[in-house]
C-alpha positions in Angstrom: 7.3 24.8 17.5 4.8 25.3 14.7 3.3 23.0 12.1 2.7 24.3 8.6 2.3 23.3 5.0 5.6 22.5 3.3 7.0 24.9 0.7 9.5 24.5 -2.1 12.3 25.7 0.2 11.6 22.9 2.6 12.0 20.1 0.1 15.8 19.7 0.3 15.6 19.4 4.1 12.7 16.9 3.8 14.6 14.7 1.4 17.7 14.9 3.7 15.6 13.7 6.7 14.1 10.9 4.5 17.4 9.7 3.3 19.1 9.8 6.7 16.3 7.6 8.1 16.7 5.1 5.3 20.5 4.9 5.8 20.1 4.0 9.5 17.6 1.1 9.7 16.2 0.8 13.2 16.5 -3.0 13.3 20.0 -4.1 12.7 18.7 -7.7 12.9 17.1 -7.3 9.5 20.1 -7.1 7.0 17.8 -6.6 4.1 15.8 -3.8 5.7 17.4 -1.2 3.4 15.7 -2.8 0.4 12.4 -1.8 1.8 13.3 1.8 1.4 14.3 1.6 -2.2 10.7 2.3 -3.5 10.5 5.7 -1.8 14.0 7.0 -1.2 14.0 9.7 -3.8 12.3 13.1 -4.1 10.2 11.9 -7.0 8.6 9.4 -4.5 7.8 12.3 -2.1 5.9 14.1 -4.9 3.9 11.6 -6.9 2.5 13.5 -9.8 -0.7 11.3 -10.3 -1.9 11.8 -6.7 -3.1 14.5 -4.4 -0.3 15.0 -1.9 -0.2 16.8 1.5 3.1 17.5 3.1 3.4 19.4 6.4 6.6 20.3 8.3 7.2 20.9 12.0 9.4 24.0 12.4 11.4 24.7 15.5 13.5 28.0 15.7 13.4 28.3 12.0 14.6 24.7 11.4 12.6 21.7 10.1 12.2 19.2 12.9 10.1 16.7 11.0 7.6 16.2 8.3 4.6 14.1 7.4 3.3 13.2 3.9 0.0 11.6 2.8 -1.3 10.9 -0.7 -4.4 9.6 -2.4 -6.2 9.5 -5.7 -9.5 11.1 -6.4 -12.3 8.6 -7.0 -13.7 10.3 -10.1 -14.0 13.5 -12.1 -17.1 14.5 -10.1 -15.1 14.0 -6.9 -11.8 15.8 -7.8 -10.4 15.4 -4.3 -9.2 12.2 -2.7 -11.6 10.9 0.0 -9.0 8.5 1.6 -5.3 9.2 2.1 -2.3 6.9 2.8 0.3 8.3 5.2 3.5 7.5 3.3 6.1 9.2 5.5 6.6 10.5 9.0 10.1 11.5 9.8 11.3 13.6 12.8 14.7 14.7 14.0 16.1 12.4 16.7 15.7 14.4 20.0 14.1 14.3 23.4 11.0 15.9 21.8 10.7 13.5 18.9 7.5 11.9 20.1 5.8 15.3 20.7 6.8 16.5 17.2 5.5 13.3 15.6 2.2 13.6 17.5 1.8 17.2 16.5 2.3 16.3 12.8 -0.2 13.5 12.9 -2.8 15.7 14.6 -2.2 18.5 12.1 -2.6 16.1 9.1 -5.8 14.7 10.6 -7.3 18.1 11.1 -6.3 19.3 7.6 -7.5 16.2 5.9 -10.9 16.4 7.6 -11.3 20.0 6.4 -10.6 18.8 2.9 -13.4 16.2 3.1 -11.2 13.1 3.7 -13.0 10.2 5.3 -10.1 7.9 6.4 -6.4 7.9 6.9 -4.4 4.7 6.4 -0.8 3.9 7.4 1.6 1.0 7.1 4.2 0.5 9.9 6.6 -2.3 10.8 5.3 -4.2 13.8 8.1 -2.9 16.0 8.4 0.6 14.7 8.9 3.2 17.5 6.3 5.4 15.9 3.5 2.8 16.3 2.4 4.1 19.7 2.2 7.6 18.3 -0.4 6.6 15.7 -2.3 4.4 18.2 -2.7 7.2 20.6 -3.9 9.5 17.8 -6.9 7.2 17.1 -5.5 4.8 14.5 -6.5 1.1 14.9 -5.2 -2.0 13.3 -7.4 -3.7 10.7 -4.9 -6.1 9.0 -1.3 -7.4 8.9 0.9 -7.5 5.9 4.0 -9.6 5.3 6.8 -8.6 2.9 8.3 -11.8 1.4 11.7 -11.6 -0.2 14.0 -13.9 -2.1 17.6 -13.2 -3.2 17.2 -15.8 -5.8 13.7 -17.3 -6.2 13.2 -20.8 -7.7 10.3 -22.1 -9.8 8.3 -25.1 -8.8 7.2 -27.9 -11.1 3.5 -27.1 -11.4 2.1 -26.8 -15.0 0.7 -23.6 -16.4 -2.7 -23.0 -14.9 -5.7 -23.7 -17.0 -7.5 -20.5 -18.2 -4.4 -18.2 -18.0 -4.6 -15.2 -20.3 -3.5 -11.6 -20.4 -5.6 -9.0 -18.6 -8.2 -7.3 -20.9 -9.9 -4.0 -20.6 -13.2 -5.5 -19.5 -11.8 -7.4 -16.6 -12.2 -4.6 -14.1 -15.4 -5.7 -12.4 -14.3 -9.4 -12.4 -11.1 -8.4 -10.6 -13.1 -6.4 -8.1 -15.3 -9.4 -7.4 -12.2 -11.5 -6.9 -10.8 -9.0 -4.5 -14.1 -9.1 -2.5 -14.0 -12.9 -2.5 -10.5 -13.2 -1.0 -10.6 -10.2 1.3 -12.4 -10.3 4.7 -15.4 -8.1 4.7 -14.2 -5.8 7.5 -11.1 -5.1 5.4 -12.8 -4.5 2.0 -15.4 -2.2 3.6 -12.6 0.0 4.8 -10.3 -0.1 1.7 -12.7 -0.3 -1.2 -16.4 -0.9 -0.5 -17.4 0.0 -4.1 -15.9 -0.9 -7.5 -15.5 2.8 -8.2 -13.2 3.3 -5.1 -11.3 0.1 -5.8 -10.7 1.1 -9.4 -9.2 4.4 -8.2 -7.1 2.9 -5.4 -6.0 -0.7 -6.2 -2.8 0.5 -7.8 -1.7 2.2 -4.7 -2.3 0.8 -1.2 -4.8 -1.9 -1.9 -2.6 -3.1 -4.7 0.2 -3.4 -2.1 3.9 -3.2 -3.2 4.3 -1.3 -6.5 7.7 -0.9 -8.1 8.6 2.2 -10.1 10.4 2.3 -13.4 9.5 -1.3 -14.3 8.0 -3.3 -17.0 4.6 -4.7 -15.9 2.7 -7.8 -17.1 -0.7 -8.8 -15.8 -2.3 -12.3 -16.2 -5.6 -13.6 -14.9 -6.9 -17.1 -14.5 -10.3 -17.2 -16.3 -12.5 -20.2 -15.4 -15.9 -18.8 -16.3 -15.1 -16.3 -13.5 -11.7 -14.9 -12.5 -10.0 -17.2 -10.0 -6.6 -15.6 -9.9 -4.6 -12.5 -10.8 -0.8 -12.0 -10.9 1.1 -8.8 -11.6 4.8 -9.3 -12.4 6.9 -6.1 -12.5 10.4 -6.5 -13.9 12.8 -4.1 -12.3 14.8 -1.9 -14.6 17.3 -0.8 -12.0 18.6 -1.6 -8.5 15.1 -2.4 -7.2 13.9 -6.0 -6.8 11.4 -7.5 -9.1 7.8 -7.3 -7.7 5.0 -9.9 -7.6 1.4 -9.2 -6.6 -1.3 -11.8 -6.3 -5.0 -12.2 -5.8 -6.1 -15.9 -5.8 -8.8 -18.1 -4.5 -7.6 -20.5 -1.8 -8.2 -23.6 -4.0 -5.2 -26.0 -4.3 -3.2 -26.2 -6.5 -4.1 -22.7 -7.8 -1.7 -20.8 -5.4 1.3 -22.9 -6.5 0.3 -22.6 -10.1 0.0 -18.8 -9.8 3.4 -18.5 -8.0 5.2 -20.4 -10.8 3.3 -18.4 -13.4 4.4 -15.1 -11.8 8.1 -16.3 -11.6 7.9 -17.3 -15.3 6.7 -13.8 -16.2 9.7 -12.3 -14.5 12.0 -14.4 -16.6 15.4 -13.6 -15.1 15.4 -14.8 -11.5 18.9 -13.7 -10.7 17.5 -10.4 -9.5 15.9 -10.4 -6.0 12.1 -10.6 -5.9 9.6 -9.5 -3.3 5.9 -9.6 -2.7 3.5 -8.3 -0.1 0.7 -10.5 1.2 -1.9 -10.1 3.9 -2.3 -12.3 6.9 -5.4 -13.9 5.2 -3.3 -14.9 2.1 -1.7 -17.8 4.0 -2.1 -20.2 1.0 -0.1 -17.8 -1.2 2.5 -17.2 1.5 3.1 -21.0 1.8 3.5 -21.2 -2.0 6.2 -18.5 -2.1 8.0 -20.0 1.0 8.3 -23.2 -1.0 10.1 -21.2 -3.8 12.8 -19.6 -1.7 11.0 -16.7 -0.2 11.3 -15.7 3.5 9.6 -13.0 5.5 11.6 -9.7 5.3 9.2 -7.6 7.3 5.8 -7.7 9.0 3.7 -4.5 8.8 0.7 -3.4 10.7 -2.1 -1.8 8.6 -3.8 1.0 10.6 -6.8 3.2 9.8 -8.3 6.3 11.4 -11.9 7.2 10.7 -12.1 11.0 10.3 -15.8 11.1 9.3 -18.4 8.4 9.2 -20.1 7.9 5.9 -23.9 7.5 6.1 -25.3 5.6 3.2 -28.0 7.5 1.3 -31.4 5.9 1.9 -33.3 4.8 -1.2 -36.5 6.6 -1.9 -39.5 4.6 -1.3 -42.5 4.3 -3.7 -45.3 6.7 -2.7 -48.8 5.4 -3.5 -51.0 7.8 -5.5 -54.7 7.8 -5.4 -57.5 9.2 -7.6 
């Protein structure tokens, strides 16, 4: 078996592997598990145009035995390559050597990413995914837990519109980053987005949590001298569920107000809705549970440090004499 970069001739087999895994959910006890695959079940999801993407395949006797994909966005024009990557897919053919193939793919991705100057690799996995031990044995450690909440038909509460609600404006970026830092534990924010520049490049991908494709998006903030809440409502234009994303201070009744505001922005609630929330977003999780949501899936968020970043020491003042 050899591991190599994927070529155009491999894409049809890669997509076939990807679709076959989606059509056979590993946990029959989760009837809605197939919904979780809808965001990434097409070839366009395997090749996001706005990101740097690495895809490697494991080849055995001329046949593709598995593939791994990771993507990330460059931080800025002066840093044209992504410094952190999210592992989006790892699929292997079901066989006695599946674990060895998966391990070889993870090792190859780690080595290639390090050579390209990548500092960290991130991955999301369901808490009982059989591939979880593969990542742990390859140096990935858990830093957070994420719950996917889902409602076939959400229902609004009776809270009034929150004071200070307004549409997002161009100058809100730094205020949103400060809100992110306030509601995110330091050990998480230091891994995901320790600077505003990195957050600005990445919040729409993995720090922004679930992102629907082909949808109409509306963003509203709660402005009370400083930003106290943020909701992104994405109305689905196809078979996918509507998507809600939240950042909010844990100050009652703000979570309930923001939940109702998000549902109002969606309008038609006959379409299923989902939202991803971290374990430290318990106030928002409770607000959504009270509006018909239940936990569809729990995911482990893992990270692997490829290279430690040493902060540049500030130059001291040198006294001059004479």
